[in-house]
N, C-alpha and C positions, 0 to 999 in steps of 0.2 A: 504494500500500500504506500501512499505518499509518493515519493519519487522512486520507488522500487522499479517502476517500468523502465527507467533509464538503463538498468542493468540487464534488461531483456528486450533489446530493440533490434537485434540481428537474428534473422531466421536461418535455419539449416535447410539444406536441400534434401531431396529424397535419397540421393546417393550417400550423403553424409549420415543420414539416419540409419540406413541398413548396412552400409559398407564400412562406416567408421573411419579409422585411420587411413585405410587405402584410398578412400575418396578424397581425403584431405591432401594426400600426397599428389594425387592426380591434379587436383585444382591448383596446388602450388606450382606444379610443373608447367601449367598453362600460363604463358606469359601474357596473353591477351587479357586486358582488363575489361570487365563488363561495364555497362552504362552506369550502374549504381555506384561502382567504385570511382568512376570518373566524376560523377556528380558530387560525391563526398569530398573528392580532392578540391573541387570548385568551392564547396562550402568552407573547407578549412582555409583555402587561399583567401577568399573574400573576408572571412572573419578575422584574419590576422594582418592583411595588407591593405584592404580597401579603405580609402579615406571617406568615411561616412559621417552623417550628422551625429551629434552627441546623443540625440534622443534614441538612436539605434544601436549605439556601441554596447550598451549593457546586454541587449538581446542577442547581438552577434557573439559576444563572449559566451553567453549561455549555449548558443547553438554550436559553438566550436567543440563543445564537450558532448554533444548529442550524436547518436548513431542512427543509421537507416532513415534519414530524412527523405520524404517523398519527392519525386522528380516532377510530378504533375501539379499544376497550380491549385486545383480544388483540394486535393489531398494535402498539399502543403499548408493551405489555410487551416484545415482541420487539425493538422499536427501542431501548428503553432498555438492554436487555441487550447488544445489539450495539454501540451507539454510546458509551454511558457505561461499558460493562463493569461494570454494576451488576446483581447477581443476587439481591439480597434482595427477595423478593416483597412484604413489608410496606412497604418504602420505596417501591417502584415504585407500589404501590396508593395510598400517600399522595400521591405526585406526581399520579397520575391523578385523584384526588378533588379536588385543588385546581383543576385545569383543567376537569374535568367540572362541578363546582359553579358555576364562573363562566359556563360555556356555558349551563347550565340557567337561570341568573339572567338572562342576556341574552335568551334565547328567550322567557322569561316577560314581560320588559319589552317586547320587540318585539310579542308577541301582544296585550299590554294596550294598547299604542299603536294598533295596527291596529283593535282593538275600539272604542276611544274615537273614532277617526276615523269608523268606520262608524256609531256611534251619533249623532255630530254631524251627519253627512250625512243620516241618516234623519230626525233631528229637524228639520233645516233643510227637507228636502223636505216633511215633514208640516206644518210651520208655513206654508210657502208655499201648500200645498193648502188648509189651513184658512183662510188669509187670503182666497183666491179665493172660497171658499164663503161666508165671512162677509160679503163685499161684496154678496151677493145675498140675505142674510137680514135680517129685522127682528124686533124683539121681545126675547125673553129669551135671546139667544145668549151673553151674558156669563157666566151661571151655568154653562152647558154647557162653555164654554172653561175655566173654573176647575177643573171636575171632570176634564177631559181632561188639564190640566197636572198635577194631583195624581196621576193614574194614571201619567203619564209619569215623574214623579219617583220614584214607588214602584218602577216597572219598572227604572229606571236604578240605584236602590239595590240591588235584588235582583241585577242583573247584576254590579255592582261586588263584592258579597259573594261571588258565585260565582267571579269572577276571582281574588279574594284567596285563596279556598280552593284553587283550582287552582295558584296560585303557590306556596303553602305546600307542597302535595303534590309539586310538581316540584322544589323546592329542598331538600326533606328528603333527607338522605343515607341510603343503604341499607347494611345490615350483611352482610358476607360470612360466611355460616354456617360454611362449611368452614374458613375461616381461624380463626374463633373456636374451633371444636372442636379444631383442631390446636394452637392456643396454649394451650387449657385442658389438654390432655394433657401438653404440655411443662411447664406450671406444676405440675401434680399430681405429676409424676415427681420434682420437686425438693422437694415438701412432705413433712413428717413423716408416716409411714404411708401416703404417696401419697394423702392425702385432705385436704379443707378444707371449711369451711362454705361453703355456696352464696353467701352474701352476701359473704364475704371473697374468694372466687374472682372474683366479679363485679367487685368494686372493683379487684382486681389486674389483671384483663383490661382494664378501662377505662383504667388507668394505663399498662400496658405497651404496649397497642396504640394509645394516644393517640386514643381514640374520643371523638367529640363527645357532649355531654350528651344530645342528642336521640336517641341510639342506645341509651340506657339501657333503655328498655322493650323494644326489640327483643332486646337481649342477655338480658334477664330471661326472655323467651319461649323463646329458644333453649335456655337452661339448664334450663328447666322441661319441655322436651319429652323425656320419658323414652324414648319409642320411638326418637327420633333419637339420643339419647345412647348407647343400647345398641349401636347399629351401630358406634360408635367406641370401645367398651369403657369407657364412662363410666357409672358406676352412681350413681343418686340415691337416698339413703335419708333421707327426711325433710328436715332442713336440712343434711345432709352429702352431699357429692359425692366419689366416690372413683374411682380408676383401677383397673379390674379386672385381676387378675393373670393 
């Protein structure tokens, strides 16, 4: 009871249950790390190296000593509520964002490395094939080789640009629309006449929710969506946004 659950947070496999030590040796010999192990590495890394707000540091220190933390967002929220006795949805979302962003960054780096290895292998194979063909050719092969090298460089540059665009898309954080509208209603309730200028509300939400600057455009689109606002009793009248009575 109490905090005893922390000593029993890792599960055994069926092989470990019935084969015992033999199964453990097999798993130790397998050098490939499973997704949960990689996820826990990310948790440990973020808990010890991430520059986070002071309000999150205590929770990060607590998580650094926990095991078997879920990799999916919904299960993560439930785990935090049960293990840390933390029920503030905004704080939990901030913790999730720290870990999720680091995971996306590592996945992008891993993909980039694999793509580069494939490109090098393909270029090496192509170069060997070209060398064999060149040994049987005479005449003006030098000019055709230069053209081929130029095309190869252009192709590699295009691939690198595509990879960079994919990385930027993967690393870009996303905005929780429901949480934004909920916070907007809470803010307008405290405002004079239950209304504010759209720009002022946007700045207030960015500050109170500790949103990243990259989310500013997404937030602007959410507050400009009049149809979506009506469903939550928020009314936009020109540059003014108000809470409907």
